[in-house]
VOLUMLUM-843345 format. One record per residue (C-alpha): residue number from 1; residue in one letter; chain; z, x, y. Coordinates in steps of 0.1 Angstrom, whole numbers. Each point is the difference from the previous one (the first is absolute). Layout:
// VOLUMLUM-843345
+------+------+-------+-------+-------+-------+
: resi : resn : chain :    zz :    xx :    yy :
+------+------+-------+-------+-------+-------+
:  NUM :    a :     A :     Z :     X :     Y :
...
+------+------+-------+-------+-------+-------+
This chain:
// VOLUMLUM-843345
+------+------+-------+-------+-------+-------+
: resi : resn : chain :    zz :    xx :    yy :
+------+------+-------+-------+-------+-------+
:    1 :    m :     A :  -151 :   -26 :   -61 :
:    2 :    s :     A :    21 :    11 :    26 :
:    3 :    i :     A :    37 :    10 :    -5 :
:    4 :    e :     A :    12 :   -29 :    17 :
:    5 :    a :     A :   -18 :   -23 :   -28 :
:    6 :    r :     A :     9 :    22 :   -29 :
:    7 :    l :     A :    36 :    -4 :    10 :
:    8 :    q :     A :    -4 :   -36 :     8 :
:    9 :    d :     A :   -15 :    -3 :   -43 :
:   10 :    l :     A :    31 :    21 :   -10 :
:   11 :    g :     A :    22 :   -23 :    21 :
:   12 :    i :     A :    16 :    29 :    22 :
:   13 :    v :     A :    10 :   -11 :    34 :
:   14 :    l :     A :    11 :    34 :    21 :
:   15 :    p :     A :    30 :     0 :    19 :
:   16 :    e :     A :     1 :     9 :    34 :
:   17 :    a :     A :    -3 :    33 :    10 :
:   18 :    a :     A :    35 :    21 :     4 :
:   19 :    a :     A :     5 :    14 :    30 :
:   20 :    p :     A :    12 :    38 :     3 :
:   21 :    v :     A :    39 :    11 :   -11 :
:   22 :    a :     A :    -2 :    28 :    19 :
:   23 :    s :     A :   -25 :    23 :    21 :
:   24 :    y :     A :   -34 :    -2 :   -17 :
:   25 :    v :     A :   -29 :   -25 :     0 :
:   26 :    p :     A :    -5 :   -20 :   -33 :
:   27 :    v :     A :   -39 :    13 :    -2 :
:   28 :    v :     A :   -20 :    28 :    10 :
:   29 :    v :     A :   -36 :    -1 :     0 :
:   30 :    q :     A :   -20 :    33 :     0 :
:   31 :    g :     A :   -29 :    19 :   -16 :
:   32 :    g :     A :    -7 :   -29 :   -25 :
:   33 :    f :     A :    33 :    -9 :   -13 :
:   34 :    a :     A :    27 :   -25 :     9 :
:   35 :    h :     A :    35 :    17 :    -6 :
:   36 :    v :     A :    26 :   -25 :    -7 :
:   37 :    s :     A :    36 :     6 :    10 :
:   38 :    g :     A :    29 :    -5 :   -29 :
:   39 :    q :     A :     4 :   -35 :    -3 :
:   40 :    l :     A :    29 :   -15 :   -14 :
:   41 :    p :     A :     5 :   -31 :   -18 :
:   42 :    f :     A :     5 :   -33 :    12 :
:   43 :    v :     A :     1 :   -29 :   -21 :
:   44 :    d :     A :     2 :   -36 :    16 :
:   45 :    g :     A :    11 :    19 :    31 :
:   46 :    e :     A :    25 :    17 :   -17 :
:   47 :    l :     A :     2 :    39 :    -4 :
:   48 :    v :     A :     5 :     8 :   -35 :
:   49 :    t :     A :    29 :    28 :    -1 :
:   50 :    g :     A :    21 :    24 :   -29 :
:   51 :    r :     A :    -2 :    22 :   -27 :
:   52 :    l :     A :   -24 :    -1 :   -27 :
:   53 :    g :     A :    21 :    11 :   -35 :
:   54 :    d :     A :    29 :   -16 :    22 :
:   55 :    d :     A :    -2 :   -33 :    17 :
:   56 :    v :     A :   -37 :    -5 :    -5 :
:   57 :    s :     A :   -21 :    -7 :   -29 :
:   58 :    l :     A :   -35 :    14 :    -9 :
:   59 :    e :     A :   -17 :   -33 :     3 :
:   60 :    e :     A :    20 :    -6 :    37 :
:   61 :    g :     A :   -13 :    32 :     4 :
:   62 :    a :     A :   -34 :    -1 :    -7 :
:   63 :    a :     A :    -1 :   -35 :    21 :
:   64 :    a :     A :    11 :    18 :    28 :
:   65 :    a :     A :   -25 :    30 :     0 :
:   66 :    r :     A :   -26 :   -31 :    -5 :
:   67 :    a :     A :    13 :   -13 :    32 :
:   68 :    c :     A :    -3 :    33 :    17 :
:   69 :    g :     A :   -37 :    -2 :   -15 :
:   70 :    l :     A :    -4 :   -34 :    20 :
:   71 :    m :     A :    17 :    10 :    31 :
:   72 :    i :     A :   -28 :    32 :     1 :
:   73 :    l :     A :   -25 :   -27 :    -2 :
:   74 :    a :     A :    13 :   -17 :    26 :
:   75 :    q :     A :     3 :    31 :    22 :
:   76 :    l :     A :   -36 :    10 :   -11 :
:   77 :    k :     A :    -7 :   -42 :    13 :
:   78 :    a :     A :    21 :     7 :    34 :
:   79 :    a :     A :   -20 :    30 :     8 :
:   80 :    g :     A :   -36 :   -19 :    -6 :
:   81 :    v :     A :    -8 :    22 :   -27 :
:   82 :    l :     A :     3 :   -17 :   -31 :
:   83 :    d :     A :   -37 :   -12 :    -8 :
:   84 :    r :     A :   -10 :    37 :     6 :
:   85 :    v :     A :    18 :    11 :   -33 :
:   86 :    e :     A :   -18 :    26 :   -17 :
:   87 :    r :     A :    24 :    12 :   -26 :
:   88 :    v :     A :    37 :     6 :    -2 :
:   89 :    v :     A :     4 :    37 :    -1 :
:   90 :    k :     A :    39 :     4 :    -6 :
:   91 :    l :     A :    32 :   -20 :    -1 :
:   92 :    g :     A :    32 :    23 :     4 :
:   93 :    g :     A :    29 :   -21 :   -17 :
:   94 :    f :     A :    37 :    10 :     8 :
:   95 :    v :     A :    28 :   -20 :   -22 :
:   96 :    n :     A :    34 :    -2 :    10 :
:   97 :    s :     A :    18 :    10 :   -32 :
:   98 :    t :     A :    27 :    14 :   -21 :
:   99 :    t :     A :    -6 :    38 :   -14 :
:  100 :    e :     A :     1 :   -16 :   -36 :
:  101 :    f :     A :   -30 :   -28 :     8 :
:  102 :    t :     A :   -34 :    18 :    -9 :
:  103 :    d :     A :   -24 :   -29 :     4 :
:  104 :    q :     A :   -12 :     2 :    35 :
:  105 :    p :     A :   -37 :    -3 :   -14 :
:  106 :    k :     A :     9 :   -37 :   -17 :
:  107 :    v :     A :    11 :    -6 :    36 :
:  108 :    i :     A :   -26 :    11 :    21 :
:  109 :    n :     A :   -24 :   -18 :   -25 :
:  110 :    g :     A :    10 :   -30 :    18 :
:  111 :    a :     A :   -22 :    12 :    31 :
:  112 :    s :     A :   -26 :    16 :   -21 :
:  113 :    d :     A :    -5 :   -28 :   -21 :
:  114 :    l :     A :    -7 :   -22 :    37 :
:  115 :    m :     A :   -23 :    24 :    11 :
:  116 :    l :     A :   -24 :    -4 :   -30 :
:  117 :    d :     A :     3 :   -36 :    -2 :
:  118 :    v :     A :   -11 :    -2 :    36 :
:  119 :    f :     A :   -24 :    26 :     0 :
:  120 :    g :     A :   -17 :     5 :   -36 :
:  121 :    e :     A :   -10 :    35 :    -8 :
:  122 :    v :     A :     3 :    10 :    38 :
:  123 :    g :     A :    40 :    -7 :    -6 :
:  124 :    k :     A :     3 :    28 :   -22 :
:  125 :    h :     A :    19 :    28 :    16 :
:  126 :    a :     A :    18 :    30 :    -2 :
:  127 :    r :     A :    39 :    -2 :     3 :
:  128 :    a :     A :    34 :    13 :    -1 :
:  129 :    a :     A :    31 :   -17 :    -9 :
:  130 :    v :     A :    31 :    20 :    11 :
:  131 :    g :     A :    37 :    -7 :    -4 :
:  132 :    v :     A :    24 :     1 :    30 :
:  133 :    p :     A :    33 :    -5 :     6 :
:  134 :    a :     A :    -1 :   -20 :    31 :
:  135 :    l :     A :   -29 :   -18 :    21 :
:  136 :    p :     A :    -1 :   -15 :    33 :
:  137 :    l :     A :    26 :   -30 :     7 :
:  138 :    g :     A :     9 :     0 :   -42 :
:  139 :    a :     A :   -37 :    -8 :    -7 :
:  140 :    a :     A :    -7 :    -1 :   -43 :
:  141 :    v :     A :   -34 :    10 :     6 :
:  142 :    e :     A :   -25 :    16 :    26 :
:  143 :    v :     A :   -35 :     6 :     2 :
:  144 :    d :     A :   -28 :    13 :    18 :
:  145 :    a :     A :   -37 :     5 :    -1 :
:  146 :    v :     A :   -30 :    18 :     6 :
:  147 :    i :     A :   -32 :   -25 :     1 :
:  148 :    a :     A :   -36 :    15 :     2 :
:  149 :    i :     A :   -16 :   -30 :    30 :
:  150 :    a :     A :   -35 :    -1 :     9 :
+------+------+-------+-------+-------+-------+
């Protein structure tokens, strides 16, 4: 089954791939890997902003991380490699959070769980979930990826 068919079965419609907000490219394909730049969370075309532990709940943060994951898939599709995914190797998750907030792993589960839902066993990956004091454009979450491709 193609990834496009799997997405359809799951009722997932990918967003339009976002344009870079600075001097970089969204995806670099090199040596059998697609390196996906950090993606911000857009829900219904609006950037999810704020800080976990302050004005963004854990549930909202996980939904934002899922939105980042959807944007990673959209970028892979735009790069023409979505159906060539062999393995999700690693996700890097960054959570705009207060110093008291310590549930960054639960937030980034939003993106991790999406990869498992879409890709099954090959969606299991290594990961980092890091709290940071600020993210570009005030985003609540940012996620990047390393994807093995055929």
